[in-house]
Backbone and ligand atoms as CSV (ligand in chain L), in Angstrom:
chain,resi,resn,atom,element,x,y,z
A,1,MET,N,N,113.522,125.405,115.573
A,1,MET,CA,C,112.512,124.458,116.097
A,1,MET,C,C,111.601,123.944,114.964
A,2,ILE,N,N,111.342,122.668,114.968
A,2,ILE,CA,C,110.442,122.090,113.968
A,2,ILE,C,C,109.065,121.936,114.626
A,3,ASP,N,N,108.035,122.467,113.991
A,3,ASP,CA,C,106.689,122.421,114.548
A,3,ASP,C,C,106.180,120.976,114.623
A,4,SER,N,N,105.774,120.562,115.833
A,4,SER,CA,C,105.374,119.159,116.031
A,4,SER,C,C,104.056,118.827,115.304
A,5,LYS,N,N,103.356,119.846,114.805
A,5,LYS,CA,C,102.104,119.565,114.090
A,5,LYS,C,C,102.339,119.228,112.608
A,6,ILE,N,N,103.573,119.414,112.161
A,6,ILE,CA,C,103.881,119.085,110.761
A,6,ILE,C,C,103.605,117.596,110.537
A,7,LYS,N,N,102.958,117.303,109.390
A,7,LYS,CA,C,102.596,115.911,109.105
A,7,LYS,C,C,103.157,115.514,107.733
A,8,ILE,N,N,104.007,114.516,107.747
A,8,ILE,CA,C,104.637,114.066,106.505
A,8,ILE,C,C,104.076,112.695,106.103
A,9,GLY,N,N,103.771,112.545,104.831
A,9,GLY,CA,C,103.326,111.256,104.314
A,9,GLY,C,C,104.502,110.541,103.648
A,10,VAL,N,N,104.637,109.257,103.949
A,10,VAL,CA,C,105.710,108.471,103.349
A,10,VAL,C,C,105.066,107.415,102.466
A,11,LEU,N,N,105.352,107.444,101.171
A,11,LEU,CA,C,104.739,106.495,100.253
A,11,LEU,C,C,105.094,105.070,100.650
A,12,GLY,N,N,104.045,104.272,100.904
A,12,GLY,CA,C,104.280,102.920,101.416
A,12,GLY,C,C,104.269,101.886,100.319
A,13,ILE,N,N,104.833,102.231,99.179
A,13,ILE,CA,C,104.797,101.304,98.051
A,13,ILE,C,C,105.774,100.153,98.263
A,14,GLN,N,N,106.949,100.478,98.678
A,14,GLN,CA,C,108.072,99.521,98.724
A,14,GLN,C,C,109.135,100.129,99.598
A,15,GLY,N,N,110.137,99.332,99.901
A,15,GLY,CA,C,111.344,99.898,100.494
A,15,GLY,C,C,111.199,100.252,101.956
A,16,ALA,N,N,112.150,101.064,102.412
A,16,ALA,CA,C,112.302,101.298,103.852
A,16,ALA,C,C,111.411,102.429,104.333
A,17,PHE,N,N,110.116,102.351,104.021
A,17,PHE,CA,C,109.254,103.471,104.419
A,17,PHE,C,C,109.068,103.525,105.929
A,18,ALA,N,N,109.062,102.366,106.607
A,18,ALA,CA,C,108.867,102.355,108.063
A,18,ALA,C,C,110.028,103.064,108.771
A,19,LYS,N,N,111.217,102.941,108.204
A,19,LYS,CA,C,112.398,103.611,108.812
A,19,LYS,C,C,112.287,105.125,108.675
A,20,HIS,N,N,111.751,105.582,107.556
A,20,HIS,CA,C,111.531,107.023,107.404
A,20,HIS,C,C,110.537,107.500,108.461
A,21,ILE,N,N,109.456,106.710,108.631
A,21,ILE,CA,C,108.430,107.104,109.595
A,21,ILE,C,C,109.002,107.173,111.005
A,22,SER,N,N,109.812,106.163,111.397
A,22,SER,CA,C,110.348,106.235,112.751
A,22,SER,C,C,111.349,107.372,112.904
A,23,MET,N,N,112.110,107.669,111.882
A,23,MET,CA,C,113.038,108.804,111.989
A,23,MET,C,C,112.276,110.112,112.163
A,24,LEU,N,N,111.210,110.283,111.401
A,24,LEU,CA,C,110.418,111.524,111.511
A,24,LEU,C,C,109.752,111.624,112.885
A,25,LYS,N,N,109.272,110.492,113.396
A,25,LYS,CA,C,108.640,110.510,114.726
A,25,LYS,C,C,109.664,110.803,115.806
A,26,ASN,N,N,110.874,110.272,115.653
A,26,ASN,CA,C,111.939,110.570,116.626
A,26,ASN,C,C,112.301,112.055,116.626
A,27,ILE,N,N,112.205,112.669,115.456
A,27,ILE,CA,C,112.484,114.107,115.378
A,27,ILE,C,C,111.372,114.877,116.112
A,28,GLY,N,N,110.178,114.279,116.159
A,28,GLY,CA,C,109.102,114.899,116.940
A,28,GLY,C,C,107.956,115.439,116.103
A,29,ILE,N,N,107.821,114.946,114.869
A,29,ILE,CA,C,106.690,115.380,114.046
A,29,ILE,C,C,105.789,114.185,113.740
A,30,GLN,N,N,104.696,114.436,113.039
A,30,GLN,CA,C,103.784,113.355,112.691
A,30,GLN,C,C,104.157,112.768,111.320
A,31,ALA,N,N,104.028,111.463,111.227
A,31,ALA,CA,C,104.361,110.820,109.954
A,31,ALA,C,C,103.453,109.624,109.759
A,32,GLU,N,N,103.041,109.408,108.512
A,32,GLU,CA,C,102.084,108.349,108.226
A,32,GLU,C,C,102.403,107.710,106.878
A,33,GLU,N,N,102.097,106.420,106.781
A,33,GLU,CA,C,102.273,105.732,105.506
A,33,GLU,C,C,101.149,106.181,104.546
A,34,VAL,N,N,101.526,106.414,103.288
A,34,VAL,CA,C,100.524,106.760,102.270
A,34,VAL,C,C,100.243,105.514,101.447
A,35,LYS,N,N,98.977,105.093,101.437
A,35,LYS,CA,C,98.598,103.920,100.655
A,35,LYS,C,C,97.634,104.268,99.540
A,36,TYR,N,N,96.889,105.345,99.710
A,36,TYR,CA,C,95.850,105.704,98.745
A,36,TYR,C,C,96.035,107.152,98.284
A,37,HIS,N,N,95.718,107.403,97.042
A,37,HIS,CA,C,95.908,108.764,96.533
A,37,HIS,C,C,95.027,109.779,97.249
A,38,GLU,N,N,93.911,109.288,97.811
A,38,GLU,CA,C,92.990,110.199,98.512
A,38,GLU,C,C,93.649,110.824,99.747
A,39,GLN,N,N,94.692,110.188,100.268
A,39,GLN,CA,C,95.332,110.680,101.498
A,39,GLN,C,C,96.225,111.893,101.249
A,40,ILE,N,N,96.731,112.023,100.033
A,40,ILE,CA,C,97.864,112.899,99.771
A,40,ILE,C,C,97.699,114.355,100.196
A,41,ASP,N,N,96.509,114.897,99.949
A,41,ASP,CA,C,96.338,116.332,100.180
A,41,ASP,C,C,96.451,116.776,101.629
A,42,GLN,N,N,96.332,115.846,102.585
A,42,GLN,CA,C,96.385,116.249,103.996
A,42,GLN,C,C,97.814,116.490,104.508
A,43,PHE,N,N,98.829,116.156,103.695
A,43,PHE,CA,C,100.197,116.225,104.205
A,43,PHE,C,C,100.885,117.558,103.898
A,44,ASP,N,N,101.838,117.891,104.779
A,44,ASP,CA,C,102.655,119.120,104.589
A,44,ASP,C,C,103.888,118.828,103.747
A,45,GLY,N,N,104.134,117.575,103.494
A,45,GLY,CA,C,105.270,117.170,102.687
A,45,GLY,C,C,105.218,115.677,102.483
A,46,LEU,N,N,105.957,115.180,101.496
A,46,LEU,CA,C,105.938,113.742,101.187
A,46,LEU,C,C,107.356,113.213,101.084
A,47,ILE,N,N,107.498,111.921,101.394
A,47,ILE,CA,C,108.772,111.228,101.114
A,47,ILE,C,C,108.467,110.077,100.163
A,48,ILE,N,N,109.255,110.005,99.092
A,48,ILE,CA,C,109.192,108.846,98.201
A,48,ILE,C,C,110.433,108.019,98.511
A,49,PRO,N,N,110.276,106.860,99.138
A,49,PRO,CA,C,111.445,106.103,99.609
A,49,PRO,C,C,112.130,105.316,98.501
A,50,GLY,N,N,113.149,104.583,98.895
A,50,GLY,CA,C,113.855,103.713,97.957
A,50,GLY,C,C,113.041,102.471,97.660
A,51,GLY,N,N,113.523,101.686,96.760
A,51,GLY,CA,C,112.827,100.477,96.311
A,51,GLY,C,C,113.336,100.148,94.927
A,52,GLU,N,N,112.447,99.763,94.059
A,52,GLU,CA,C,112.828,99.502,92.654
A,52,GLU,C,C,112.027,100.486,91.801
A,53,SER,N,N,112.733,101.397,91.164
A,53,SER,CA,C,112.031,102.489,90.487
A,53,SER,C,C,111.128,101.989,89.354
A,54,THR,N,N,111.508,100.864,88.717
A,54,THR,CA,C,110.672,100.323,87.630
A,54,THR,C,C,109.323,99.873,88.207
A,55,THR,N,N,109.371,99.174,89.325
A,55,THR,CA,C,108.145,98.667,89.963
A,55,THR,C,C,107.331,99.836,90.529
A,56,MET,N,N,108.038,100.770,91.155
A,56,MET,CA,C,107.335,101.903,91.770
A,56,MET,C,C,106.650,102.757,90.715
A,57,SER,N,N,107.273,102.859,89.543
A,57,SER,CA,C,106.685,103.619,88.446
A,57,SER,C,C,105.336,103.011,88.060
A,58,LYS,N,N,105.272,101.677,88.040
A,58,LYS,CA,C,103.999,101.002,87.705
A,58,LYS,C,C,102.966,101.235,88.792
A,59,PHE,N,N,103.451,101.180,90.048
A,59,PHE,CA,C,102.529,101.394,91.176
A,59,PHE,C,C,101.902,102.784,91.146
A,60,PHE,N,N,102.682,103.771,90.678
A,60,PHE,CA,C,102.134,105.128,90.603
A,60,PHE,C,C,100.852,105.128,89.780
A,61,ASP,N,N,100.840,104.324,88.710
A,61,ASP,CA,C,99.652,104.277,87.862
A,61,ASP,C,C,98.574,103.412,88.492
A,62,GLU,N,N,98.986,102.246,89.036
A,62,GLU,CA,C,97.981,101.362,89.649
A,62,GLU,C,C,97.279,102.046,90.827
A,63,MET,N,N,98.044,102.794,91.613
A,63,MET,CA,C,97.466,103.493,92.769
A,63,MET,C,C,96.778,104.801,92.375
A,64,LYS,N,N,96.854,105.129,91.096
A,64,LYS,CA,C,96.300,106.400,90.588
A,64,LYS,C,C,96.886,107.591,91.343
A,65,ILE,N,N,98.183,107.488,91.617
A,65,ILE,CA,C,98.831,108.491,92.458
A,65,ILE,C,C,99.704,109.437,91.645
A,66,ARG,N,N,99.990,109.060,90.400
A,66,ARG,CA,C,100.950,109.824,89.587
A,66,ARG,C,C,100.531,111.304,89.432
A,67,SER,N,N,99.300,111.541,89.023
A,67,SER,CA,C,98.907,112.929,88.770
A,67,SER,C,C,98.843,113.704,90.089
A,68,LYS,N,N,98.499,113.010,91.187
A,68,LYS,CA,C,98.471,113.649,92.501
A,68,LYS,C,C,99.864,114.100,92.919
A,69,LEU,N,N,100.857,113.273,92.618
A,69,LEU,CA,C,102.233,113.606,92.985
A,69,LEU,C,C,102.732,114.790,92.151
A,70,ILE,N,N,102.410,114.773,90.868
A,70,ILE,CA,C,102.864,115.850,89.991
A,70,ILE,C,C,102.211,117.179,90.415
A,71,ALA,N,N,100.952,117.094,90.852
A,71,ALA,CA,C,100.228,118.323,91.233
A,71,ALA,C,C,100.523,118.761,92.674
A,72,PHE,N,N,101.156,117.909,93.464
A,72,PHE,CA,C,101.437,118.215,94.882
A,72,PHE,C,C,102.399,119.397,94.951
A,73,GLU,N,N,101.979,120.487,95.544
A,73,GLU,CA,C,102.847,121.668,95.478
A,73,GLU,C,C,103.751,121.821,96.680
A,74,LYS,N,N,103.563,120.962,97.661
A,74,LYS,CA,C,104.379,121.075,98.882
A,74,LYS,C,C,105.666,120.260,98.726
A,75,PRO,N,N,106.585,120.354,99.695
A,75,PRO,CA,C,107.895,119.711,99.530
A,75,PRO,C,C,107.845,118.180,99.409
A,76,ILE,N,N,108.754,117.665,98.606
A,76,ILE,CA,C,108.898,116.213,98.425
A,76,ILE,C,C,110.377,115.866,98.593
A,77,PHE,N,N,110.624,114.761,99.283
A,77,PHE,CA,C,111.980,114.250,99.471
A,77,PHE,C,C,112.013,112.841,98.853
A,78,GLY,N,N,112.875,112.647,97.867
A,78,GLY,CA,C,113.004,111.336,97.235
A,78,GLY,C,C,114.358,110.720,97.574
A,79,THR,N,N,114.343,109.506,98.107
A,79,THR,CA,C,115.606,108.831,98.426
A,79,THR,C,C,115.805,107.665,97.455
A,80,CYS,N,N,116.976,107.596,96.872
A,80,CYS,CA,C,117.385,106.513,95.963
A,80,CYS,C,C,116.367,106.290,94.839
A,81,ALA,N,N,115.589,105.222,94.843
A,81,ALA,CA,C,114.594,105.049,93.771
A,81,ALA,C,C,113.631,106.242,93.728
A,82,GLY,N,N,113.335,106.793,94.895
A,82,GLY,CA,C,112.485,107.985,94.960
A,82,GLY,C,C,113.110,109.147,94.225
A,83,ALA,N,N,114.447,109.284,94.323
A,83,ALA,CA,C,115.166,110.353,93.610
A,83,ALA,C,C,115.119,110.113,92.106
A,84,ILE,N,N,115.260,108.860,91.704
A,84,ILE,CA,C,115.190,108.530,90.266
A,84,ILE,C,C,113.822,108.946,89.720
A,85,LEU,N,N,112.786,108.607,90.481
A,85,LEU,CA,C,111.418,108.863,90.016
A,85,LEU,C,C,111.058,110.347,89.953
A,86,LEU,N,N,111.832,111.181,90.625
A,86,LEU,CA,C,111.565,112.624,90.574
A,86,LEU,C,C,112.417,113.320,89.514
A,87,SER,N,N,113.451,112.638,89.036
A,87,SER,CA,C,114.387,113.247,88.071
A,87,SER,C,C,113.785,113.312,86.660
A,88,GLY,N,N,114.250,114.319,85.910
A,88,GLY,CA,C,113.720,114.499,84.566
A,88,GLY,C,C,114.276,113.501,83.565
A,89,GLY,N,N,115.562,113.233,83.631
A,89,GLY,CA,C,116.193,112.394,82.622
A,89,GLY,C,C,116.529,111.005,83.137
A,90,VAL,N,N,115.642,110.051,82.854
A,90,VAL,CA,C,115.917,108.666,83.257
A,90,VAL,C,C,115.937,107.844,81.981
A,91,ALA,N,N,117.095,107.281,81.660
A,91,ALA,CA,C,117.264,106.615,80.368
A,91,ALA,C,C,116.446,105.327,80.272
A,92,ASP,N,N,116.216,104.662,81.407
A,92,ASP,CA,C,115.513,103.370,81.381
A,92,ASP,C,C,114.043,103.582,80.988
A,93,PRO,N,N,113.609,103.019,79.859
A,93,PRO,CA,C,112.230,103.269,79.399
A,93,PRO,C,C,111.163,102.671,80.307
A,94,ARG,N,N,111.577,101.760,81.204
A,94,ARG,CA,C,110.587,101.182,82.129
A,94,ARG,C,C,110.220,102.142,83.263
A,95,VAL,N,N,111.040,103.197,83.385
A,95,VAL,CA,C,110.762,104.177,84.434
A,95,VAL,C,C,110.105,105.408,83.823
A,96,ASN,N,N,108.844,105.595,84.135
A,96,ASN,CA,C,108.134,106.791,83.697
A,96,ASN,C,C,108.190,107.772,84.875
A,97,SER,N,N,109.193,108.641,84.836
A,97,SER,CA,C,109.451,109.475,86.014
A,97,SER,C,C,108.443,110.622,86.111
A,98,LEU,N,N,108.405,111.224,87.288
A,98,LEU,CA,C,107.492,112.344,87.512
A,98,LEU,C,C,108.034,113.627,86.879
A,99,ASN,N,N,109.339,113.607,86.573
A,99,ASN,CA,C,109.983,114.708,85.848
A,99,ASN,C,C,109.787,116.057,86.562
A,100,LEU,N,N,110.119,116.090,87.846
A,100,LEU,CA,C,109.955,117.334,88.610
A,100,LEU,C,C,111.271,118.032,88.903
A,101,VAL,N,N,112.399,117.373,88.667
A,101,VAL,CA,C,113.714,117.989,88.927
A,101,VAL,C,C,114.559,117.889,87.646
A,102,PRO,N,N,115.089,119.036,87.154
A,102,PRO,CA,C,115.877,119.008,85.916
A,102,PRO,C,C,117.290,118.475,86.139
A,103,ILE,N,N,117.388,117.175,86.201
A,103,ILE,CA,C,118.664,116.487,86.425
A,103,ILE,C,C,118.513,115.088,85.828
A,104,ASP,N,N,119.638,114.461,85.448
A,104,ASP,CA,C,119.578,113.083,84.931
A,104,ASP,C,C,119.899,112.096,86.044
A,105,ALA,N,N,119.253,110.951,86.022
A,105,ALA,CA,C,119.531,109.898,86.996
A,105,ALA,C,C,119.825,108.602,86.253
A,106,ASP,N,N,120.985,108.033,86.560
A,106,ASP,CA,C,121.413,106.797,85.910
A,106,ASP,C,C,121.286,105.671,86.934
A,107,ARG,N,N,120.369,104.747,86.691
A,107,ARG,CA,C,120.094,103.679,87.673
A,107,ARG,C,C,121.288,102.746,87.863
A,108,ASN,N,N,121.430,102.206,89.044
A,108,ASN,CA,C,122.449,101.192,89.389
A,108,ASN,C,C,123.831,101.551,88.847
A,109,ALA,N,N,124.198,102.819,88.981
A,109,ALA,CA,C,125.386,103.338,88.278
A,109,ALA,C,C,126.706,102.937,88.920
A,110,TYR,N,N,126.696,102.377,90.105
A,110,TYR,CA,C,127.960,101.957,90.721
A,110,TYR,C,C,128.310,100.519,90.357
A,111,GLY,N,N,127.427,99.868,89.597
A,111,GLY,CA,C,127.732,98.539,89.069
A,111,GLY,C,C,127.571,97.449,90.099
A,112,ARG,N,N,127.690,96.242,89.617
A,112,ARG,CA,C,127.443,95.062,90.460
A,112,ARG,C,C,128.457,94.893,91.580
A,113,GLN,N,N,129.735,95.186,91.249
A,113,GLN,CA,C,130.791,94.923,92.235
A,113,GLN,C,C,130.618,95.774,93.489
A,114,THR,N,N,130.118,96.956,93.289
A,114,THR,CA,C,129.891,97.814,94.443
A,114,THR,C,C,128.386,98.067,94.568
A,115,ASP,N,N,127.670,96.975,94.661
A,115,ASP,CA,C,126.219,97.006,94.844
A,115,ASP,C,C,125.799,97.959,95.957
A,116,SER,N,N,126.399,97.741,97.115
A,116,SER,CA,C,126.053,98.538,98.277
A,116,SER,C,C,127.331,98.914,98.998
A,117,PHE,N,N,127.390,100.108,99.509
A,117,PHE,CA,C,128.570,100.541,100.256
A,117,PHE,C,C,128.223,101.691,101.180
A,118,ILE,N,N,129.138,101.886,102.129
A,118,ILE,CA,C,128.959,102.976,103.089
A,118,ILE,C,C,130.119,103.934,102.881
A,119,ALA,N,N,129.829,105.220,102.811
A,119,ALA,CA,C,130.916,106.195,102.586
A,119,ALA,C,C,130.570,107.505,103.263
A,120,ASP,N,N,131.604,108.224,103.677
A,120,ASP,CA,C,131.390,109.554,104.223
A,120,ASP,C,C,131.208,110.533,103.075
A,121,ILE,N,N,130.135,111.274,103.121
A,121,ILE,CA,C,129.899,112.271,102.071
A,121,ILE,C,C,130.045,113.675,102.666
A,122,ASN,N,N,130.322,114.624,101.808
A,122,ASN,CA,C,130.448,116.014,102.262
A,122,ASN,C,C,129.146,116.748,102.068
A,123,LEU,N,N,128.759,117.502,103.098
A,123,LEU,CA,C,127.529,118.268,103.027
A,123,LEU,C,C,127.871,119.744,102.874
A,124,GLU,N,N,127.114,120.406,102.048
A,124,GLU,CA,C,127.340,121.840,101.795
A,124,GLU,C,C,126.914,122.674,103.021
A,125,PHE,N,N,125.970,122.156,103.828
A,125,PHE,CA,C,125.409,122.940,104.926
A,125,PHE,C,C,125.939,122.569,106.298
A,126,ASP,N,N,126.905,121.650,106.338
A,126,ASP,CA,C,127.422,121.210,107.642
A,126,ASP,C,C,128.845,120.685,107.453
A,127,PRO,N,N,129.815,121.194,108.203
A,127,PRO,CA,C,131.199,120.746,108.005
A,127,PRO,C,C,131.415,119.268,108.380
A,128,LYS,N,N,130.550,118.726,109.224
A,128,LYS,CA,C,130.712,117.323,109.632
A,128,LYS,C,C,130.208,116.393,108.536
A,129,PRO,N,N,131.053,115.477,108.028
A,129,PRO,CA,C,130.585,114.550,106.980
A,129,PRO,C,C,129.413,113.695,107.460
A,130,PHE,N,N,128.699,113.132,106.505
A,130,PHE,CA,C,127.552,112.276,106.802
A,130,PHE,C,C,127.899,110.871,106.337
A,131,ARG,N,N,127.755,109.900,107.244
A,131,ARG,CA,C,128.024,108.507,106.844
A,131,ARG,C,C,126.825,107.966,106.073
A,132,ALA,N,N,126.973,107.821,104.776
A,132,ALA,CA,C,125.824,107.507,103.915
A,132,ALA,C,C,125.847,106.044,103.462
A,133,ILE,N,N,124.651,105.457,103.440
A,133,ILE,CA,C,124.497,104.073,102.978
A,133,ILE,C,C,123.931,104.109,101.560
A,134,PHE,N,N,124.690,103.536,100.618
A,134,PHE,CA,C,124.274,103.492,99.219
A,134,PHE,C,C,123.865,102.042,98.894
A,135,ILE,N,N,122.687,101.852,98.352
A,135,ILE,CA,C,122.219,100.510,97.981
A,135,ILE,C,C,121.780,100.539,96.519
A,136,ARG,N,N,122.564,99.894,95.665
A,136,ARG,CA,C,122.303,99.907,94.216
A,136,ARG,C,C,121.880,101.319,93.771
A,137,ALA,N,N,122.737,102.233,94.126
A,137,ALA,CA,C,122.404,103.652,94.009
A,137,ALA,C,C,122.524,104.172,92.584
A,138,PRO,N,N,121.752,105.188,92.275
A,138,PRO,CA,C,121.903,105.856,90.976
A,138,PRO,C,C,122.998,106.914,91.049
A,139,LYS,N,N,123.403,107.434,89.880
A,139,LYS,CA,C,124.237,108.634,89.861
A,139,LYS,C,C,123.422,109.740,89.210
A,140,LEU,N,N,123.567,110.928,89.779
A,140,LEU,CA,C,122.887,112.110,89.246
A,140,LEU,C,C,123.879,112.915,88.425
A,141,SER,N,N,123.436,113.455,87.288
A,141,SER,CA,C,124.326,114.260,86.444
A,141,SER,C,C,123.530,115.317,85.675
A,142,ASN,N,N,124.263,116.231,85.040
A,142,ASN,CA,C,123.675,117.301,84.231
A,142,ASN,C,C,122.595,118.115,84.954
A,143,PRO,N,N,122.881,118.572,86.180
A,143,PRO,CA,C,121.856,119.387,86.846
A,143,PRO,C,C,121.666,120.718,86.133
A,144,ALA,N,N,120.443,121.202,86.060
A,144,ALA,CA,C,120.189,122.555,85.548
A,144,ALA,C,C,120.818,123.541,86.530
A,145,PRO,N,N,121.143,124.766,86.084
A,145,PRO,CA,C,121.825,125.714,86.963
A,145,PRO,C,C,121.067,126.014,88.261
A,146,GLU,N,N,119.743,125.895,88.259
A,146,GLU,CA,C,118.977,126.209,89.477
A,146,GLU,C,C,119.009,125.076,90.508
A,147,VAL,N,N,119.577,123.935,90.151
A,147,VAL,CA,C,119.633,122.812,91.094
A,147,VAL,C,C,120.807,123.061,92.055
A,148,LYS,N,N,120.504,123.069,93.362
A,148,LYS,CA,C,121.572,123.285,94.358
A,148,LYS,C,C,122.196,121.951,94.742
A,149,ILE,N,N,123.513,121.886,94.660
A,149,ILE,CA,C,124.189,120.649,95.047
A,149,ILE,C,C,124.526,120.750,96.528
A,150,LEU,N,N,123.938,119.855,97.324
A,150,LEU,CA,C,124.075,119.924,98.778
A,150,LEU,C,C,124.984,118.830,99.332
A,151,GLY,N,N,125.256,117.810,98.539
A,151,GLY,CA,C,126.098,116.736,99.052
A,151,GLY,C,C,126.862,116.064,97.926
A,152,THR,N,N,128.142,115.735,98.208
A,152,THR,CA,C,128.967,115.060,97.197
A,152,THR,C,C,129.747,113.914,97.826
A,153,PHE,N,N,130.000,112.902,97.008
A,153,PHE,CA,C,130.875,111.804,97.388
A,153,PHE,C,C,131.905,111.695,96.255
A,154,LYS,N,N,133.170,111.986,96.551
A,154,LYS,CA,C,134.188,112.137,95.505
A,154,LYS,C,C,133.651,113.136,94.474
A,155,ASP,N,N,133.563,112.711,93.184
A,155,ASP,CA,C,133.055,113.645,92.173
A,155,ASP,C,C,131.549,113.516,91.963
A,156,ASP,N,N,130.919,112.629,92.705
A,156,ASP,CA,C,129.498,112.360,92.456
A,156,ASP,C,C,128.565,113.277,93.251
A,157,ILE,N,N,127.496,113.652,92.585
A,157,ILE,CA,C,126.438,114.441,93.237
A,157,ILE,C,C,125.516,113.449,93.957
A,158,VAL,N,N,125.365,113.593,95.254
A,158,VAL,CA,C,124.545,112.611,95.982
A,158,VAL,C,C,123.349,113.218,96.724
A,159,LEU,N,N,123.320,114.562,96.808
A,159,LEU,CA,C,122.201,115.224,97.491
A,159,LEU,C,C,121.965,116.555,96.795
A,160,VAL,N,N,120.756,116.785,96.315
A,160,VAL,CA,C,120.449,118.061,95.653
A,160,VAL,C,C,119.100,118.586,96.100
A,161,CYS,N,N,118.954,119.889,95.918
A,161,CYS,CA,C,117.670,120.537,96.184
A,161,CYS,C,C,117.290,121.366,94.972
A,162,TYR,N,N,116.044,121.252,94.549
A,162,TYR,CA,C,115.533,122.064,93.455
A,162,TYR,C,C,114.156,122.582,93.876
A,163,ARG,N,N,114.033,123.894,93.987
A,163,ARG,CA,C,112.815,124.491,94.535
A,163,ARG,C,C,112.501,123.820,95.873
A,164,ASN,N,N,111.355,123.135,96.004
A,164,ASN,CA,C,111.065,122.500,97.297
A,164,ASN,C,C,111.155,120.972,97.207
A,165,ILE,N,N,112.045,120.509,96.361
A,165,ILE,CA,C,112.244,119.044,96.226
A,165,ILE,C,C,113.685,118.699,96.564
A,166,LEU,N,N,113.830,117.683,97.404
A,166,LEU,CA,C,115.163,117.223,97.831
A,166,LEU,C,C,115.372,115.804,97.300
A,167,LEU,N,N,116.556,115.533,96.761
A,167,LEU,CA,C,116.862,114.173,96.263
A,167,LEU,C,C,118.140,113.696,96.916
A,168,SER,N,N,118.136,112.443,97.402
A,168,SER,CA,C,119.392,111.831,97.867
A,168,SER,C,C,119.535,110.490,97.154
A,169,THR,N,N,120.763,110.185,96.740
A,169,THR,CA,C,120.968,108.887,96.078
A,169,THR,C,C,121.242,107.802,97.117
A,170,PHE,N,N,121.368,108.208,98.375
A,170,PHE,CA,C,121.658,107.259,99.467
A,170,PHE,C,C,120.431,107.153,100.379
A,171,HIS,N,N,120.563,106.390,101.451
A,171,HIS,CA,C,119.434,106.087,102.345
A,171,HIS,C,C,119.628,106.691,103.735
A,172,PRO,N,N,119.297,107.952,103.938
A,172,PRO,CA,C,119.539,108.555,105.258
A,172,PRO,C,C,118.671,107.962,106.360
A,173,GLU,N,N,117.576,107.286,105.963
A,173,GLU,CA,C,116.679,106.716,106.980
A,173,GLU,C,C,117.264,105.462,107.620
A,174,LEU,N,N,118.318,104.911,107.025
A,174,LEU,CA,C,118.906,103.676,107.572
A,174,LEU,C,C,120.025,103.954,108.570
A,175,THR,N,N,120.257,105.219,108.885
A,175,THR,CA,C,121.281,105.562,109.876
A,175,THR,C,C,120.594,106.179,111.093
A,176,ASP,N,N,121.384,106.505,112.109
A,176,ASP,CA,C,120.812,107.190,113.275
A,176,ASP,C,C,120.977,108.701,113.152
A,177,ASP,N,N,121.541,109.125,112.048
A,177,ASP,CA,C,121.841,110.545,111.850
A,177,ASP,C,C,120.662,111.203,111.132
A,178,SER,N,N,119.996,112.112,111.812
A,178,SER,CA,C,118.760,112.673,111.238
A,178,SER,C,C,118.996,113.994,110.504
A,179,ARG,N,N,120.253,114.354,110.212
A,179,ARG,CA,C,120.519,115.680,109.654
A,179,ARG,C,C,119.859,115.930,108.291
A,180,ILE,N,N,119.747,114.879,107.463
A,180,ILE,CA,C,119.169,115.106,106.135
A,180,ILE,C,C,117.648,115.310,106.261
A,181,HIS,N,N,117.011,114.488,107.082
A,181,HIS,CA,C,115.568,114.673,107.328
A,181,HIS,C,C,115.308,116.042,107.968
A,182,ARG,N,N,116.165,116.441,108.897
A,182,ARG,CA,C,116.014,117.756,109.522
A,182,ARG,C,C,116.170,118.881,108.509
A,183,TYR,N,N,117.115,118.711,107.603
A,183,TYR,CA,C,117.301,119.723,106.556
A,183,TYR,C,C,115.998,119.871,105.761
A,184,PHE,N,N,115.436,118.708,105.377
A,184,PHE,CA,C,114.169,118.726,104.627
A,184,PHE,C,C,113.088,119.470,105.419
A,185,LEU,N,N,112.966,119.177,106.692
A,185,LEU,CA,C,111.902,119.774,107.498
A,185,LEU,C,C,112.164,121.258,107.764
A,186,GLU,N,N,113.412,121.589,108.090
A,186,GLU,CA,C,113.726,122.971,108.489
A,186,GLU,C,C,113.785,123.916,107.292
A,187,HIS,N,N,114.342,123.445,106.190
A,187,HIS,CA,C,114.562,124.349,105.051
A,187,HIS,C,C,113.463,124.276,103.997
A,188,LEU,N,N,112.848,123.114,103.817
A,188,LEU,CA,C,111.857,123.008,102.764
A,188,LEU,C,C,110.438,123.022,103.325
A,189,VAL,N,N,110.160,122.146,104.309
A,189,VAL,CA,C,108.780,122.045,104.802
A,189,VAL,C,C,108.415,123.296,105.620
A,190,ALA,N,N,109.288,123.727,106.498
A,190,ALA,CA,C,108.990,124.886,107.355
A,190,ALA,C,C,108.703,126.130,106.515
A,191,GLU,N,N,109.386,126.255,105.397
A,191,GLU,CA,C,109.180,127.398,104.480
A,191,GLU,C,C,107.736,127.500,104.005
A,192,SER,N,N,107.168,126.340,103.642
A,192,SER,CA,C,105.823,126.367,103.071
A,192,SER,C,C,104.753,126.152,104.130
A,193,TYR,N,N,105.165,125.872,105.371
A,193,TYR,CA,C,104.220,125.579,106.441
A,193,TYR,C,C,103.948,126.859,107.219
A,194,ALA,N,N,102.795,127.412,107.053
A,194,ALA,CA,C,102.544,128.700,107.692
A,194,ALA,C,C,101.879,128.522,109.048
L,1,LIG,N1,N,118.388,100.270,92.041
L,1,LIG,C1,C,117.103,100.787,92.396
L,1,LIG,C2,C,116.419,101.407,91.198
L,1,LIG,O1,O,117.013,101.613,90.220
L,1,LIG,C3,C,117.220,101.821,93.507
L,1,LIG,C4,C,117.737,101.176,94.745
L,1,LIG,C5,C,117.275,101.786,95.991
L,1,LIG,O2,O,116.274,102.482,96.056
L,1,LIG,N2,N,117.966,101.471,97.045
L,1,LIG,O3,O,115.279,101.705,91.241
C-alpha cells in the first residue's frame, strides 16, 4: 500500500510535468508542480521530468534550485532529460549536471533517424515487459558497481537505481502503465517515509 499522504514535487521547468502529476494523483498520492526553490523541502520525493537538459541546466541556476536539489536527501526520479541532469558523466559542456548518480549519459544517442520510438523493455522486477516511449532519448553507460540496472532495451540500460535515485531514459508518464512510478513510490519513497 502506498500512503496517500505522500507528497511528490514535480519540477515544472519544462516537459511533461503535468502528466507526471496526473499519474501520481491516479495512484492516489499528492503531487504538485515545483516552481520555486522555497517549495522543495516540503516534499517526500521529487521528479525531474524530460525536456531539454541544456535549457533545464540553465533554469536550475536561474531558479536558484541547483544547490537545493543537490542537498535534497529524499528520493528523486529523473526521466529522460531529468536522468541526464542527475548523471555524473555528461559530455555536453552546456549541461552542468547535478552529478548525483555515477553513470554516463550520452544525449540524443539514438540519432536523428530514430528520434522517437516505442519499444517493449525488460524490467528486472516484473516479468511483464513495459511499453516504453523514447523521445530523443539518451543512452546510459559505465555504471558504477553500486548502480542497480532495473530495465534494459536490447543491450541498452534504460532504467537504473542508485541509492534513492531512479533514472529512466524513457517517458513512463506518457503511458497508462504506472509500474515505474509505483516502483519509485514503493521502493524508494516508502523507504524514507516514516
Ligand atoms: N534530448 C533531450 C536532452 O538531451 C532529452 C529529451 C527528453 O527529455 N525527452 O536533453
